[in-house]
N, C-alpha and C positions, 0 to 999 in steps of 0.2 A: 685634374689631368689623369688620364688612364694610362697604365703601364702594363705591358704583356711580355712575359718571358716564357718560352717553350723550350724545355730541356728534356722532354720525354723521348725515350728511345731505348732500343735493345741492340746489343752488339752482335757481331757474327758468331761469337761463342756462346751466346745466351739463348738463341732462338733459331728455329728453322726459317727457310726462305719466306714462306707465306706470312709468318708473324712479323718478320722484319719489314716486309712491304706494307703490311696493314698498319703497323705501329709507326714506323719511321717515315714512310712515304705518304700513305693515305691519311694517317692520323694527323700529320703536320699540315697537310693540305686542308683538311676539315677545320682545324683550329685557325689557320690563317684566314680562311673564308668567313667563318662564323664570327670571329673577333672583328674582322673587317666590316661586317654588317653593323656593328654597334659602336665601333670606335668613334670618338669625338675629336673635334679640332684640338690640336696640341698633343694628342695621344701618340704613343710610340711603343714599338715592340721589338723584341729580339728573339730569333729562333736559333737554336744551336744545331749546326750541321756538323761537318767533319772534314778533316784533311783528306779522307778517303775519296770524297767526291772529286778532288783535284788530281788524284793520282791515276784515275782510270783513263782509258783512251778517250779521245774526243768523239762525241756521238754525232756531230753534224748539226747544222742549223735547224733542219726539219724536226729531228728528234728533240732537240733542246726546246723548240717551240711547243711541241706536243707536251713535254713534261711541264712546261710553264703554264700553258693555257687550256689544256683539255679540262672540260667540266669535271669537278671533283669526283662525282659518282661514276665517271667513265675512266678514270685514271688507270685503275687496275686492269682494264680491258686492253690497254695499249699492247701492241705486238711485242715491243721490247721488254715488257714486264711479264710475259708468259713464261711458265716454268721451263719450257724447252729452250728458252733463250737465255737462261740464267745459269751460270756455271756452278756456283756454290753460294754459301751464305755471305762470304766477303763480297762477291760480285753484287748480290742483292743489296747489301749495305751501301756499296759505292753508288749504285743506281739511286737508292733512296736519298742519299746525301746530295747527289748531283741534282736530283729533282727538288730538294729543299731550296737550294740556292736559286734555281730558275723560278720556282714558285714565289719566292720572296720578291724577285724582280718584278714579276707579273702583279703580285698583290700590292707592291709599292705604288704602282700606277693607280690602282683603285683606292688605296688608302689616301693617297695624295689628294684626291678629289674632295676628301673630307678634312684636309689640313692635318693629316696624321702621317707617321713614318713607320716603316718596318725594314729591318736589316737582319742579316745573319752573321754568325761567327762560326768559323771552321777550325776548331781546335785540333791539335795533334795529340800526342800521348800526354794525358793529364792524369795526375794521381787522384783517382776516384775509385769507388767500388767497381764500376764498370771496367776500368782499366785493369784492375787486379784480376777480374775474371779473364780478361784477354791474356795477361801475363801468365796465368796458370792454365790457359787453354791450349788447344792444338797449335796456335800460332804464337805461342809465348816467346820462342826464340827470335822470331821475326820482329816482334815489337821491342824486345830488349836490344836487338841489334840496331833497330831504327834509332832509338834515342842515344845509344852509345856512339853512333856514327853520323848523327846529324850535327850541323854547325854548333848548336848550343851544348851538345854533349850530355843532355839530361832531359827528363820529362818535365812538363810544365805543372803549374799548380792551379787549383781552382781560383785562387785570388787573382792570378794573372789574367784568366779569362774574364773574371768579374770586372776587372779594371777596364777591359774593352767594352763590356756591356754598359758600364757606368758612363763611359764617354759617349757611346752611341745614343744613350737615353737622356743625355744632358743637353743643356743649351749650347755647350761647346761643340756638340756633335750634331747640331741642327741641320747641317747641310748634307748629312749622310741619309740616303734613302734608296732602298733597293740594292744596297751594297753588301758584299760578303768580305769579312776580314779573316784572313788566314793567319792563325797564330799557332805555329807548330815547331818553333825552334829551328827552322830551316830544313825540316825533314823533307818537305816536298821539293824544295830546291835541290837537295842532295839526291833525291830519287831520280830527278831528271838530269842533273849535271855534276853530281859529286859521288861520294863513296857509296851511297845507297843505290846507285844506278844499276838496274838489272843487267846481267851479262848476256 
């Protein structure tokens, strides 16, 4: 049985807009497509997205469909992904992560024809080297405020994310396909309905 985990990515404090789109958005689309070509029956995969994709404004059904289904080599030509339509590196990151979730949904249909499954996980603030770059970057106070005021009151751990991946790739998770699991200690809920809600 084949397993695939994609955790590659750069954060808004680590790279410019173009690099974020190439690595986090285009790179993930390439991996999902190429692995999907060779995946065998019983195979399964997980790609790591982010809570950021859940916090941005709704893009509408037409744009969601474009992000999901546009041929990989044409993805970066989409109007929504042109530099003049991207505010900053955080916006680019949010677009990339929204695309990841939609792309997983699309690829799940193709993988399913081979008897394989693919899902995504959208972690919140997890204690990793990438998160440390964010804590020490220009949005450090924003991130510290996020975990201080989310329902869990803390950042997450890599082991907690790994436990979700383990479920998704196990026999117990066999009915998950094309799903996205948000694991952020309630930060997204708080962003819309709690203490983190923008004023």
